[in-house]
C-alpha positions in Angstrom: 22.1 -25.6 -42.2 18.5 -26.9 -41.5 17.7 -26.6 -37.9 14.4 -28.8 -35.9 12.5 -28.6 -32.1 12.0 -31.9 -30.9 9.7 -31.9 -28.1 9.0 -34.8 -25.4 6.3 -34.8 -22.5 4.9 -37.3 -20.7 1.2 -36.0 -20.5 0.5 -38.1 -17.2 -3.3 -37.8 -15.9 -3.9 -34.6 -16.2 -2.1 -33.2 -19.4 -4.3 -31.2 -21.4 -5.2 -30.1 -25.5 -4.3 -27.0 -24.4 -0.9 -27.9 -22.9 -0.2 -29.9 -26.0 -1.1 -27.0 -28.4 1.6 -25.2 -26.7 4.0 -28.0 -27.5 3.1 -27.9 -31.1 3.3 -24.3 -31.6 7.0 -24.6 -31.1 7.8 -28.3 -32.5 6.8 -30.1 -35.7 7.8 -33.3 -33.9 7.1 -35.0 -30.6 7.5 -37.7 -28.3 4.7 -38.9 -26.4 4.3 -41.1 -23.1 1.5 -42.3 -21.0 -0.7 -41.4 -24.7 -2.1 -45.3 -24.6 -5.4 -43.8 -23.2 -5.5 -40.6 -24.2 -8.3 -40.6 -26.9 -9.1 -36.7 -27.1 -5.7 -36.0 -27.4 -5.0 -38.1 -30.2 -8.2 -36.8 -32.1 -7.3 -33.1 -31.3 -3.6 -33.8 -32.9 -5.5 -35.7 -36.1 -7.8 -33.0 -36.8 -5.7 -30.5 -36.8 -3.5 -32.6 -39.4 -1.1 -34.2 -37.4 0.1 -37.5 -37.8 1.0 -40.2 -35.3 2.9 -43.3 -35.2 1.7 -46.2 -33.0 3.1 -49.3 -34.8 -0.6 -51.0 -34.4 -1.1 -50.1 -31.3 -1.3 -53.0 -29.2 0.1 -54.7 -26.5 1.2 -50.8 -25.2 2.4 -49.1 -28.3 -0.1 -46.5 -28.3 1.1 -45.3 -25.1 4.1 -44.1 -26.8 3.5 -42.3 -30.0 5.4 -40.3 -32.2 3.7 -37.2 -33.6 4.6 -35.0 -36.7 3.4 -31.9 -38.7 3.3 -33.6 -42.2 3.7 -30.4 -43.6 6.7 -29.4 -41.2 8.4 -33.1 -41.7 7.9 -33.6 -45.4 8.1 -36.8 -46.5 8.0 -40.1 -44.0 10.9 -42.6 -45.6 10.5 -45.3 -42.7 8.9 -46.3 -39.7 10.7 -48.6 -36.7 8.9 -50.1 -33.5 12.1 -51.9 -31.7 10.8 -54.3 -28.5 13.1 -53.3 -25.8 11.5 -55.5 -23.1 8.5 -57.9 -22.5 6.1 -57.7 -20.2 7.8 -58.3 -16.8 6.7 -59.1 -13.1 9.3 -56.7 -11.0 7.8 -55.3 -8.0 8.0 -51.4 -7.8 6.7 -47.8 -7.9 4.0 -48.3 -10.3 2.3 -51.4 -11.0 4.2 -54.5 -10.3 3.6 -56.1 -13.7 5.5 -53.9 -15.9 4.3 -53.7 -19.4 5.7 -54.0 -22.6 8.2 -51.6 -23.3 8.9 -50.3 -27.1 10.8 -47.8 -28.8 8.7 -45.8 -31.7 10.1 -44.2 -34.6 9.9 -42.3 -37.6 12.2 -40.8 -40.2 11.4 -37.5 -42.7 13.0 -36.8 -45.8 13.3 -33.4 -44.1 13.4 -30.1 -46.3 16.6 -28.6 -46.5 18.4 -31.1 -45.1 20.6 -33.5 -47.7 20.0 -36.4 -45.1 17.1 -38.3 -43.5 15.7 -37.2 -40.0 15.2 -39.9 -37.7 12.8 -39.3 -34.2 12.0 -42.3 -31.7 10.4 -42.1 -28.6 10.6 -44.3 -25.5 9.2 -44.9 -21.6 11.7 -46.8 -19.7 10.8 -48.7 -16.3 10.3 -46.7 -13.0 12.0 -47.3 -10.0 15.3 -48.2 -11.9 17.8 -47.5 -8.9 20.2 -49.6 -7.6 18.1 -50.8 -4.8 15.8 -52.5 -7.0 17.9 -54.9 -8.7 15.0 -56.7 -10.8 14.3 -53.3 -11.9 17.5 -51.6 -12.0 18.0 -54.8 -14.6 15.3 -54.2 -16.9 15.9 -50.9 -17.6 19.8 -51.5 -18.3 18.5 -54.2 -20.6 16.3 -51.9 -22.4 18.7 -49.4 -22.9 21.3 -51.7 -24.2 18.3 -52.5 -26.8 17.8 -48.5 -27.6 21.0 -47.9 -27.8 21.5 -49.9 -30.9 18.6 -48.1 -32.7 20.2 -47.1 -36.2 23.5 -49.0 -35.2 26.9 -48.8 -36.4 27.5 -50.1 -39.9 29.8 -53.1 -40.6 32.6 -50.9 -41.6 32.6 -48.8 -38.2 30.4 -46.1 -39.5 27.3 -45.1 -37.7 24.3 -44.2 -40.0 24.5 -40.4 -41.6 21.8 -37.9 -40.2 20.2 -36.7 -37.4 19.0 -39.4 -34.8 16.9 -38.4 -32.0 15.8 -41.0 -29.2 13.6 -38.6 -26.9 11.2 -39.7 -23.4 10.9 -40.0 -20.4 14.0 -42.1 -18.8 13.0 -42.4 -15.5 16.6 -41.3 -14.5 18.6 -38.5 -14.1 20.8 -37.5 -17.4 23.7 -38.4 -15.9 23.1 -41.7 -14.1 25.8 -44.6 -14.9 22.9 -46.4 -16.5 22.4 -44.5 -19.3 26.3 -45.5 -20.1 24.8 -47.8 -23.1 23.6 -45.2 -25.0 27.0 -43.5 -24.5 28.9 -46.5 -25.6 27.0 -46.7 -28.7 27.9 -42.4 -29.6 24.8 -41.0 -28.2 24.6 -37.4 -26.9 22.5 -36.2 -24.0 21.0 -32.8 -25.1 21.0 -32.5 -21.2 23.6 -31.0 -20.1 24.7 -29.4 -23.3 26.2 -26.0 -23.3 26.4 -26.3 -19.5 22.3 -26.4 -19.2 20.5 -28.9 -17.7 16.5 -28.9 -17.5 14.8 -30.1 -14.5 11.2 -31.5 -16.0 10.0 -33.5 -13.1 10.6 -31.3 -9.2 14.8 -31.4 -9.2 15.1 -34.5 -11.7 15.7 -34.7 -14.9 13.9 -38.2 -16.2 12.8 -35.9 -19.7 15.5 -36.9 -21.7 17.4 -36.7 -25.7 19.9 -38.5 -26.6 20.9 -37.6 -30.1 23.8 -38.0 -32.6 24.7 -36.1 -35.9 23.3 -32.8 -34.9 24.3 -29.7 -32.4 22.3 -28.5 -29.6 21.3 -24.7 -29.9 18.4 -24.2 -27.5 16.6 -26.5 -24.7 14.0 -25.4 -22.6 10.6 -26.5 -20.9 7.2 -25.5 -20.7 5.0 -25.6 -17.5 1.8 -27.2 -18.0 -0.9 -29.2 -16.1 1.3 -32.7 -16.1 3.6 -33.3 -13.8 6.0 -33.6 -15.9 7.2 -30.1 -17.7 7.4 -30.7 -21.7 11.1 -31.1 -22.7 12.3 -29.1 -26.4 15.3 -29.0 -27.9 16.3 -26.7 -31.0 19.2 -28.9 -33.2 21.2 -27.5 -36.0 21.5 -30.7 -38.2 
């Protein structure tokens, strides 16, 4: 049986290369957020032989890359860039004009695994509670679009092989807002084995939703960002 560790980390304004290096040491795949202007972190990743996918990088795509160690992950078989929501004027926490949101993803022929392994990264709109109806609806729409990534086939089954969508969901892992993910048979790693990992104070915005795997370990890594990195090891 193969295993794979995936990390998601919102680097924020203060996340450092030393922080990233600690995460790289335990996870050969990282889903990163707020990376749009972090040129030095991209440079360090590439200097260390890691690959990143930003789908061209324009119109907000560079903010949520997937980064991976090619020596561990094997050959890339596909890359994806799915739109979640367009630029939207929606006053609330953060800029009133919410930039376009994307789901950036990569698939590999993962060594010692008979199927493809697929990992995607996203960063959903903030301030998505019901007290802000426009942003709540925007987050719902983003989740509907994300949930159909690697969607159900015509015969009613889902694709074989490990699938994971990790990132900053900007809501608690057990919020009803995430029902579109549950309805498409995605499972939250938060709460598996009775364990919840708080990554932003007493909150759980950093999440991983998966199919075709089993969580064997999950933990946070504290760093200089206001978000802990959230790491999960799966048995595939």
